[in-house]
C-alpha positions as CSV (number, residue, x, y, z in Angstrom):
1,X,-2.1,-21.8,-11.5
2,X,-0.9,-23.2,-14.8
3,X,2.9,-23.2,-15.7
4,X,2.0,-21.0,-18.6
5,X,0.4,-18.4,-16.4
6,X,3.3,-18.5,-13.9
7,X,5.7,-17.9,-16.8
8,X,3.7,-14.9,-17.9
9,X,3.7,-13.4,-14.4
10,X,7.4,-14.1,-14.0
11,X,8.1,-12.3,-17.3
12,X,6.0,-9.3,-16.3
13,X,7.9,-9.0,-13.0
14,X,11.2,-9.3,-14.9
15,X,10.1,-6.5,-17.1
16,X,9.4,-4.4,-14.1
17,X,12.8,-5.1,-12.5
18,X,14.2,-3.4,-15.6
19,X,11.4,-0.8,-15.5
20,X,12.4,0.2,-11.9
21,X,15.8,1.3,-13.3
22,X,14.1,3.2,-16.0
23,X,11.8,4.9,-13.4
24,X,14.8,5.9,-11.3
25,X,16.2,7.7,-14.4
26,X,12.9,9.3,-15.2
27,X,13.1,13.0,-14.3
28,X,10.2,14.9,-12.8
29,X,9.8,16.7,-16.2
30,X,9.6,13.4,-18.0
31,X,7.1,12.1,-15.5
32,X,4.9,15.2,-16.1
33,X,5.1,14.4,-19.8
34,X,4.2,10.8,-19.2
35,X,1.2,11.6,-17.2
36,X,0.1,14.2,-19.8
37,X,0.2,11.5,-22.5
38,X,-1.8,9.2,-20.2
39,X,-4.4,11.9,-19.9
40,X,-4.7,12.1,-23.7
41,X,-4.9,8.3,-24.0
42,X,-7.6,8.2,-21.3
43,X,-9.7,11.0,-23.0
44,X,-9.6,9.0,-26.2
45,X,-11.2,5.9,-24.6
46,X,-13.4,7.7,-22.0
47,X,-16.7,6.8,-23.7
48,X,-15.7,3.2,-24.3
49,X,-14.6,3.0,-20.6
50,X,-17.9,4.4,-19.3
51,X,-20.1,2.4,-21.7
52,X,-18.4,-1.0,-21.0
53,X,-18.5,-0.4,-17.3
54,X,-22.2,0.3,-17.6
55,X,-22.7,-3.0,-19.5
56,X,-20.8,-4.9,-16.9
57,X,-23.1,-3.5,-14.3
58,X,-26.2,-4.2,-16.3
59,X,-27.0,-0.5,-16.9
60,X,-28.2,1.2,-20.1
61,X,-25.2,3.4,-21.1
62,X,-27.7,6.2,-21.9
63,X,-29.6,6.1,-18.6
64,X,-29.0,8.8,-15.9
65,X,-27.5,6.1,-13.6
66,X,-24.7,5.5,-16.1
67,X,-23.3,8.8,-14.9
68,X,-21.9,6.7,-12.0
69,X,-19.6,5.0,-14.5
70,X,-18.4,8.2,-16.1
71,X,-17.8,9.8,-12.7
72,X,-16.3,6.7,-11.0
73,X,-14.3,5.8,-14.1
74,X,-12.6,8.2,-16.5
75,X,-13.6,11.4,-14.7
76,X,-12.0,10.4,-11.3
77,X,-8.9,9.1,-13.1
78,X,-8.5,12.2,-15.2
79,X,-9.0,14.5,-12.2
80,X,-6.3,12.5,-10.4
81,X,-3.9,12.8,-13.3
82,X,-4.4,16.6,-13.5
83,X,-3.9,17.1,-9.8
84,X,-0.6,15.1,-9.8
85,X,0.7,17.0,-12.8
86,X,0.1,20.2,-10.9
87,X,2.0,18.8,-7.9
88,X,4.9,17.6,-10.0
89,X,5.0,20.9,-11.8
90,X,5.6,22.7,-8.5
91,X,8.3,20.2,-7.5
92,X,10.0,20.7,-10.8
93,X,10.1,24.4,-10.1
94,X,11.7,23.9,-6.8
95,X,8.5,24.6,-4.8
96,X,6.6,22.6,-2.2
97,X,3.4,21.1,-3.4
98,X,1.8,23.0,-0.6
99,X,3.0,26.4,-1.8
100,X,-0.1,28.5,-2.2
101,X,-2.3,26.1,-0.3
102,X,-4.7,27.4,2.3
103,X,-3.8,26.2,5.8
104,X,-6.1,26.3,8.8
105,X,-6.6,24.9,12.3
106,X,-8.8,22.1,13.7
107,X,-9.4,21.0,17.3
108,X,-6.6,19.2,19.1
109,X,-3.9,21.5,17.8
110,X,-4.3,20.1,14.3
111,X,-3.2,21.8,11.1
112,X,-5.5,21.6,8.1
113,X,-4.9,21.9,4.4
114,X,-7.7,23.0,2.0
115,X,-8.3,20.3,-0.7
116,X,-11.4,22.0,-2.2
117,X,-11.7,24.6,-3.6
118,X,-8.2,25.3,-4.8
119,X,-9.0,27.1,-8.1
120,X,-11.5,29.4,-9.7
121,X,-13.0,26.4,-11.6
122,X,-13.4,24.5,-8.4
123,X,-15.4,27.4,-7.0
124,X,-17.6,27.4,-10.0
125,X,-18.1,23.6,-10.2
126,X,-18.4,22.9,-6.5
127,X,-19.9,26.1,-5.2
128,X,-20.9,25.6,-1.6
129,X,-18.7,22.5,-1.1
130,X,-15.4,22.5,0.9
131,X,-12.8,19.8,1.8
132,X,-10.0,20.1,4.4
133,X,-7.3,17.5,5.1
134,X,-6.7,17.2,8.9
135,X,-3.0,16.4,9.6
136,X,-2.0,14.2,12.6
137,X,-1.8,16.3,15.8
138,X,2.0,16.4,15.9
139,X,2.5,17.7,12.3
140,X,3.2,21.4,12.0
141,X,2.6,23.5,8.9
142,X,6.4,23.8,8.4
143,X,6.8,20.0,8.6
144,X,4.0,19.4,6.2
145,X,5.5,21.8,3.7
146,X,8.9,20.2,4.0
147,X,7.7,16.6,3.5
148,X,5.0,17.2,0.9
149,X,6.0,15.4,-2.3
150,X,6.8,12.0,-0.7
151,X,8.7,9.8,-3.2
152,X,8.7,12.5,-5.8
153,X,11.1,14.6,-3.8
154,X,13.9,12.3,-4.9
155,X,12.8,10.3,-8.0
156,X,16.1,8.4,-8.2
157,X,15.3,6.5,-4.9
158,X,12.8,3.9,-6.1
159,X,11.2,1.4,-3.8
160,X,10.9,-1.7,-5.8
161,X,7.9,-3.5,-7.3
162,X,4.5,-3.2,-5.9
163,X,1.5,-5.5,-6.6
164,X,-1.8,-3.7,-6.8
165,X,-4.7,-6.2,-6.3
166,X,-7.3,-4.2,-8.1
167,X,-10.9,-3.7,-6.9
168,X,-13.8,-4.9,-9.0
169,X,-16.5,-2.5,-8.0
170,X,-15.5,1.1,-9.0
171,X,-13.4,1.2,-12.2
172,X,-11.1,4.1,-11.4
173,X,-9.9,2.5,-8.1
174,X,-7.1,0.4,-9.6
175,X,-5.8,3.0,-12.1
176,X,-5.7,5.6,-9.3
177,X,-3.9,3.1,-7.0
178,X,-1.3,2.6,-9.8
179,X,-0.7,6.4,-10.0
180,X,-0.3,6.7,-6.3
181,X,2.3,3.8,-6.1
182,X,4.2,5.3,-9.0
183,X,4.3,8.9,-7.9
184,X,3.9,9.0,-4.1
185,X,5.8,5.8,-3.3
186,X,8.1,5.7,-6.3
187,X,7.4,2.0,-7.0
188,X,6.8,0.4,-10.4
189,X,3.6,-1.6,-10.5
190,X,2.2,-5.0,-11.4
191,X,-1.6,-4.5,-11.5
192,X,-3.7,-7.6,-11.0
193,X,-7.0,-6.8,-12.6
194,X,-10.1,-8.1,-10.9
195,X,-11.7,-10.8,-13.1
196,X,-15.1,-9.0,-12.8
197,X,-13.7,-6.3,-15.0
198,X,-12.0,-8.6,-17.6
199,X,-14.1,-7.1,-20.4
200,X,-13.0,-3.6,-19.5
201,X,-9.3,-4.5,-19.2
202,X,-8.4,-3.9,-22.9
203,X,-9.8,-0.4,-22.7
204,X,-7.9,0.3,-19.4
205,X,-4.8,-0.9,-21.1
206,X,-5.2,1.6,-23.8
207,X,-5.8,4.4,-21.3
208,X,-2.6,3.3,-19.4
209,X,-0.6,2.6,-22.5
210,X,2.0,5.3,-22.0
211,X,2.9,3.8,-18.5
212,X,3.0,0.3,-20.0
213,X,5.2,1.4,-22.9
214,X,7.6,3.2,-20.5
215,X,8.1,-0.1,-18.7
216,X,6.8,0.9,-15.3
217,X,3.4,-0.9,-15.4
218,X,2.4,-4.4,-16.2
219,X,-1.2,-5.6,-16.1
220,X,-1.9,-9.2,-15.2
221,X,-5.2,-11.1,-15.4
222,X,-6.3,-14.0,-13.3
223,X,-8.0,-15.2,-10.2
224,X,-7.1,-15.7,-6.6
225,X,-4.2,-18.0,-7.4
226,X,-2.6,-15.4,-9.6
227,X,-3.0,-12.7,-6.8
228,X,-1.4,-15.1,-4.3
229,X,1.5,-15.9,-6.6
230,X,2.2,-12.2,-7.2
231,X,1.9,-11.2,-3.6
232,X,4.4,-13.8,-2.4
233,X,6.8,-13.5,-5.3
234,X,10.4,-12.8,-4.3
235,X,10.7,-9.9,-6.8
236,X,7.8,-8.0,-5.1
237,X,8.6,-5.6,-2.2
238,X,5.1,-4.2,-1.5
239,X,1.4,-5.2,-1.8
240,X,-1.6,-2.8,-2.0
241,X,-5.0,-4.4,-1.5
242,X,-8.5,-3.0,-2.2
243,X,-11.2,-5.3,-1.1
244,X,-12.7,-7.0,1.9
245,X,-11.1,-7.4,5.3
246,X,-11.4,-11.2,4.9
247,X,-9.5,-11.1,1.6
248,X,-6.8,-9.0,3.3
249,X,-6.4,-11.4,6.1
250,X,-6.1,-14.4,3.8
251,X,-3.4,-12.7,1.7
252,X,-1.5,-11.6,4.8
253,X,-1.8,-14.6,7.1
254,X,-3.1,-17.4,4.9
255,X,-6.4,-19.3,5.1
256,X,-7.9,-21.8,7.5
257,X,-6.8,-22.5,11.0
258,X,-3.2,-21.9,10.2
259,X,-4.0,-18.4,9.0
260,X,-6.1,-17.7,12.1
261,X,-3.3,-18.8,14.4
262,X,-0.8,-16.6,12.6
263,X,-3.1,-13.7,12.8
264,X,-3.6,-14.2,16.6
265,X,0.2,-14.5,17.0
266,X,0.8,-11.4,14.8
267,X,3.2,-13.4,12.5
268,X,2.2,-12.7,8.9
269,X,2.8,-15.1,6.2
270,X,3.4,-12.2,3.8
271,X,6.7,-10.6,4.8
272,X,6.4,-7.4,2.8
273,X,5.1,-3.9,3.5
274,X,1.3,-3.7,2.9
275,X,-1.2,-0.9,2.4
276,X,-4.9,-1.5,2.0
277,X,-8.4,0.0,1.7
278,X,-11.0,-2.5,3.0
279,X,-14.3,-0.8,3.5
280,X,-16.5,-1.3,6.6
281,X,-19.9,-0.5,8.1
282,X,-20.4,3.2,7.3
283,X,-22.8,5.3,9.4
284,X,-24.9,8.4,8.6
285,X,-25.6,10.5,11.8
286,X,-28.9,12.5,11.4
287,X,-28.7,15.4,13.9
288,X,-32.3,16.4,14.9
289,X,-33.5,19.9,13.8
290,X,-36.6,21.6,12.6
291,X,-37.0,20.6,8.9
292,X,-39.5,21.4,6.3
293,X,-41.1,18.6,4.2
294,X,-38.8,19.5,1.3
295,X,-35.8,19.3,3.7
296,X,-36.9,15.8,4.8
297,X,-37.4,14.6,1.2
298,X,-34.0,16.0,0.0
299,X,-32.1,14.4,2.9
300,X,-33.9,11.1,2.5
301,X,-32.7,11.1,-1.1
302,X,-29.2,11.9,0.1
303,X,-29.2,9.0,2.5
304,X,-30.7,6.5,0.1
305,X,-28.3,7.5,-2.6
306,X,-25.4,6.6,-0.3
307,X,-26.9,3.1,-0.1
308,X,-28.2,2.4,-3.6
309,X,-25.4,4.0,-5.6
310,X,-23.6,1.3,-7.6
311,X,-26.3,-1.1,-6.5
312,X,-24.9,-1.0,-3.0
313,X,-21.5,-2.3,-4.1
314,X,-19.4,0.4,-2.5
315,X,-16.9,0.2,0.3
316,X,-18.2,3.6,1.5
317,X,-21.9,2.8,1.1
318,X,-24.0,3.9,4.1
319,X,-25.2,0.9,6.1
320,X,-26.5,2.3,9.4
321,X,-28.6,5.4,10.0
322,X,-28.3,6.8,13.5
323,X,-31.4,8.9,14.4
324,X,-32.5,10.6,17.6
325,X,-35.4,8.9,19.4
326,X,-36.2,12.4,20.8
327,X,-36.6,14.0,17.4
328,X,-40.3,14.8,16.7
329,X,-39.7,14.3,13.0
330,X,-37.9,11.0,13.3
331,X,-40.9,9.0,12.0
332,X,-41.4,11.4,9.1
333,X,-37.8,11.1,8.1
334,X,-37.8,7.3,8.2
335,X,-41.0,7.3,6.2
336,X,-39.4,9.5,3.6
337,X,-36.5,7.0,3.4
338,X,-38.9,4.2,2.8
339,X,-40.6,6.2,0.0
340,X,-37.3,6.9,-1.8
341,X,-36.2,3.2,-1.4
342,X,-39.5,2.3,-3.0
343,X,-39.4,4.7,-5.9
344,X,-35.7,5.2,-6.8
345,X,-34.9,3.8,-10.3
346,X,-34.5,0.1,-10.3
347,X,-31.2,-1.6,-11.0
348,X,-30.1,-5.2,-10.5
349,X,-27.5,-6.4,-8.1
350,X,-24.5,-7.2,-10.3
351,X,-21.6,-7.9,-8.0
352,X,-20.9,-11.6,-7.4
353,X,-22.5,-12.9,-4.2
354,X,-24.8,-9.9,-3.6
355,X,-28.0,-11.7,-4.3
356,X,-27.0,-14.6,-2.0
357,X,-26.1,-12.1,0.8
358,X,-29.4,-10.4,0.5
359,X,-31.3,-13.7,0.6
360,X,-29.3,-14.8,3.6
361,X,-30.0,-11.5,5.4
362,X,-33.7,-12.0,4.7
363,X,-33.5,-15.5,6.3
364,X,-31.6,-14.2,9.3
365,X,-34.0,-11.3,10.1
366,X,-37.6,-11.9,10.9
367,X,-39.1,-8.4,10.4
368,X,-37.0,-6.9,7.7
369,X,-38.9,-4.6,5.3
370,X,-38.5,-5.5,1.7
371,X,-38.6,-2.3,-0.3
372,X,-38.3,-1.2,-3.9
373,X,-40.0,-2.5,-7.1
374,X,-38.6,-6.1,-6.7
375,X,-38.2,-6.2,-2.9
376,X,-34.4,-6.3,-3.0
377,X,-33.9,-3.2,-0.9
378,X,-33.9,-4.2,2.7
379,X,-34.6,-1.8,5.6
380,X,-33.8,-3.1,9.1
381,X,-34.7,-1.8,12.5
382,X,-31.7,-2.6,14.7
383,X,-33.6,-1.4,17.8
384,X,-36.0,-4.3,17.2
385,X,-33.1,-6.8,17.2
386,X,-33.5,-7.6,13.6
387,X,-29.9,-8.4,13.1
388,X,-27.0,-9.2,15.5
389,X,-24.3,-8.8,12.9
390,X,-25.4,-6.0,10.7
391,X,-23.4,-3.4,12.7
392,X,-20.2,-5.5,12.4
393,X,-20.4,-7.0,8.9
394,X,-20.2,-5.1,5.6
395,X,-23.1,-6.4,3.4
396,X,-22.0,-4.7,0.1
397,X,-25.5,-4.8,-1.1
398,X,-28.8,-2.8,-1.0
399,X,-29.5,-3.2,2.7
400,X,-29.9,-0.3,5.1
401,X,-30.6,-0.2,8.8
402,X,-31.6,2.4,11.4
403,X,-31.1,2.7,15.1
404,X,-32.1,5.4,17.6
405,X,-30.2,7.2,20.3
406,X,-31.8,9.7,22.8
407,X,-30.8,13.3,22.9
408,X,-30.7,16.5,20.8
409,X,-27.9,18.9,19.7
410,X,-24.4,18.2,21.1
411,X,-25.7,15.6,23.5
412,X,-27.0,13.5,20.6
413,X,-24.1,14.0,18.4
414,X,-21.6,13.0,21.1
415,X,-23.6,9.8,21.8
416,X,-23.8,9.0,18.1
417,X,-20.1,9.5,17.6
418,X,-19.4,7.1,20.5
419,X,-21.8,4.6,19.0
420,X,-20.2,4.8,15.6
421,X,-16.7,4.4,17.1
422,X,-17.5,1.6,19.4
423,X,-20.3,-0.4,17.8
424,X,-19.6,-0.3,14.0
425,X,-16.8,-2.1,12.3
426,X,-14.4,-0.1,10.2
427,X,-13.2,3.5,10.0
428,X,-13.3,4.4,6.4
429,X,-16.1,7.0,6.2
430,X,-19.0,8.6,8.2
431,X,-21.6,11.2,7.2
432,X,-23.3,13.8,9.4
433,X,-26.4,15.6,8.4
434,X,-27.1,18.8,10.3
435,X,-29.2,21.8,9.2
436,X,-27.6,25.3,9.3
437,X,-29.6,26.6,12.3
438,X,-28.8,23.6,14.4
439,X,-25.1,23.7,13.4
440,X,-24.9,27.4,14.4
441,X,-26.3,26.6,17.9
442,X,-24.1,23.6,18.7
443,X,-22.0,24.0,21.8
444,X,-19.2,23.1,21.6
445,X,-19.0,23.8,17.8
446,X,-19.3,21.1,15.2
447,X,-15.6,20.6,14.6
448,X,-15.0,19.9,18.3
449,X,-17.8,17.4,18.3
450,X,-16.3,15.7,15.2
451,X,-12.8,15.5,16.6
452,X,-13.4,12.1,18.4
453,X,-15.0,10.6,15.3
454,X,-12.4,8.0,14.2
455,X,-13.0,7.8,10.5
456,X,-10.6,8.6,7.7
457,X,-13.2,10.5,5.7
458,X,-16.0,12.5,7.2
459,X,-18.8,14.2,5.2
460,X,-21.0,17.0,6.6
461,X,-24.3,17.1,4.7
462,X,-22.5,15.3,1.8
463,X,-21.9,11.7,1.3
464,X,-18.2,10.9,1.6
465,X,-18.2,9.6,-1.9
466,X,-17.3,13.1,-2.9
467,X,-14.1,12.7,-0.8
468,X,-13.2,9.7,-3.0
469,X,-13.7,11.8,-6.2
470,X,-11.6,14.8,-5.0
471,X,-8.0,14.1,-6.1
472,X,-6.3,16.2,-3.4
473,X,-8.3,14.7,-0.6
474,X,-6.9,11.7,1.2
475,X,-8.7,8.4,0.9
476,X,-8.3,5.7,3.4
477,X,-9.0,4.5,6.9
478,X,-8.3,6.4,10.1
479,X,-4.7,5.8,11.0
480,X,-3.5,3.3,13.6
481,X,-4.7,-0.1,12.3
482,X,-2.4,-3.1,12.4
483,X,-2.0,-6.1,10.1
484,X,-3.7,-8.3,12.7
485,X,-6.6,-5.8,13.1
486,X,-6.7,-4.0,9.8
487,X,-10.4,-2.9,10.0
488,X,-10.8,-0.5,7.0
489,X,-7.1,-0.6,6.0
490,X,-3.7,0.9,6.4
491,X,-2.4,4.0,4.6
492,X,-4.0,6.4,2.1
493,X,-4.3,6.9,-1.6
494,X,-5.3,9.8,-3.9
495,X,-3.7,12.6,-1.8
496,X,-2.4,14.5,-4.8
497,X,-0.7,17.1,-2.7
498,X,1.5,14.1,-1.6
499,X,1.2,15.0,2.1
500,X,2.8,12.9,4.8
501,X,1.1,11.9,8.1
502,X,-2.5,12.8,7.3
503,X,-5.3,11.8,9.6
504,X,-8.6,12.4,7.8
505,X,-10.4,14.5,5.2
506,X,-13.6,16.4,6.2
507,X,-15.9,17.3,3.2
508,X,-18.7,19.8,3.8
509,X,-21.7,20.5,1.6
510,X,-24.8,22.6,1.7
511,X,-27.8,21.3,3.6
512,X,-30.1,22.3,0.8
513,X,-29.7,22.5,-3.0
514,X,-29.9,25.8,-4.9
515,X,-32.1,27.8,-4.9
516,X,-33.5,26.8,-1.5
517,X,-29.9,27.0,-0.1
518,X,-30.0,30.7,-0.6
519,X,-33.3,31.0,1.2
520,X,-31.9,28.9,4.0
521,X,-29.0,31.2,4.5
522,X,-26.3,29.1,2.8
523,X,-24.2,30.7,0.1
524,X,-24.4,27.9,-2.3
525,X,-25.3,27.8,-6.0
526,X,-25.0,24.0,-6.3
527,X,-28.2,22.2,-7.5
528,X,-29.1,18.6,-6.6
529,X,-25.8,16.6,-6.9
530,X,-25.5,14.6,-10.1
531,X,-24.6,11.5,-8.1
532,X,-28.0,11.3,-6.5
533,X,-29.8,8.2,-7.7
534,X,-32.8,10.5,-8.3
535,X,-30.9,12.9,-10.5
536,X,-32.2,13.3,-14.1
537,X,-28.9,14.5,-15.5
538,X,-26.4,12.1,-13.9
539,X,-24.9,10.8,-17.1
540,X,-24.8,14.1,-19.0
541,X,-23.2,16.0,-16.0
542,X,-20.6,13.3,-15.4
543,X,-19.7,13.1,-19.1
544,X,-19.4,16.9,-19.2
545,X,-17.1,16.8,-16.1
546,X,-15.0,14.1,-17.8
547,X,-14.6,16.1,-21.0
548,X,-13.7,19.2,-18.9
549,X,-10.9,17.2,-17.1
550,X,-9.6,15.9,-20.4
551,X,-9.3,19.5,-21.7
552,X,-10.1,22.4,-19.5
553,X,-11.8,25.2,-21.4
554,X,-14.5,27.7,-20.4
555,X,-16.9,26.3,-23.0
556,X,-16.6,22.8,-21.5
557,X,-17.1,24.2,-18.0
558,X,-20.3,25.9,-19.2
559,X,-21.5,22.5,-20.4
560,X,-21.0,21.1,-16.9
561,X,-23.0,23.9,-15.4
562,X,-25.9,23.6,-17.9
563,X,-26.1,19.8,-17.3
564,X,-25.9,20.1,-13.5
565,X,-28.8,22.5,-13.4
566,X,-31.0,19.9,-15.1
567,X,-30.6,17.4,-12.2
């Protein structure tokens, strides 16, 4: 790193040392006003944000797939801002953020908190979907209410400067991480922008201008050397990393043999508190049932979306399908997955290293199917021994595998949960697909079968991507990882209720889209989700959602509904 760059970073951190004192003097009411100004600034650049992100990812900004950049950029950030404003407003009034929340119970004497729906507009926008935060077993409802608010309960007690090492794949990740550090942990933030998003950085700076002007945020550009300098700087008290496990280990322990020895000894080179979100190998468990041809097609699109979304460059992208070998419709379902892989809209790999990883995977596996218009969508049969590392290495590209396990009903689901826990690397997210009739007949009930599933985010009939987009849901790995064995990371983000000691978020969706959902006995009016790669209205729906979060009016909500019905 050049002396000029080091001087620039030093100056940014010196600014934040002053900014921490400013933040300690910033009342809750002033923080609400600051976030409200940030919402206005974000709304003003929303189109530029989504369009530039689309260009970086080699997408036509007008294509349906560009909806990913609206939803994963300004929409997710605005939703997070609004939810935090609601929480801070309750704290300002002397209430707990959980006052008025819906509490429930989950197996293992766990308390749950409803994260969706929480309002009339939620019920209209996400009809048929539900999300619940499961607290850790020892946390009572009373304790949850008392501790909710985290660092915002005493804004005068700041916790120093944190470095956020920003992700380069989904453009709202770093801004949302900044919000969490500021509000939940009461730290001022040095954000190191991922170089992949350099062209987007000026737009993000305009969205975050109120935070920068207040002195509590500084944005720093640069590569690995800048990140290392920031992380090890004496002025910094905390580091938050979003990226790969290998990146985490290098930052924490150092590189080469010395780093490996430090990791084995449990003696980190980085002597600071650390939080992280590191991805992993995410499964989808397909519980056997009696499905119609339309059911098979729809769920094949659901699964393939969870792999092809963002060209496979998602930490939560599905990598392994677990299917019952005793399911009479197994071959029909896998054939439908092949068909969707072949015909889903083409998009190029854009994340650095993705093409090389796919080529290496082709070389390492002798019988891999090359699907899609250009053969860059790989389908592997793990039962045939096509890869020895696919279950333990996140590929971050358009490669999907399937494996089979015997059994039906609860027997199959129990075995699949054990496989996911024991054989797959990481604990960030897992999806279960189960039709309503099978779900009704499971014994023990579904929640009891899900209890042993050690993932921080669980989706039932819905890809866990929705959990990322819901601001009150928690996002992060299953608790319990250590610096030496971080797996999918340590800690959570988003969590706009600011709840302490959470365990996981479980998101549930309808097995079928409207109107077939009604015919199948599900009370859901939700059409095909806009995030499906086969959706015809992905961009228009996501843009309408963004405009609604920028300014909530009934007219704008109606535009969301009209766009969604065209999916």
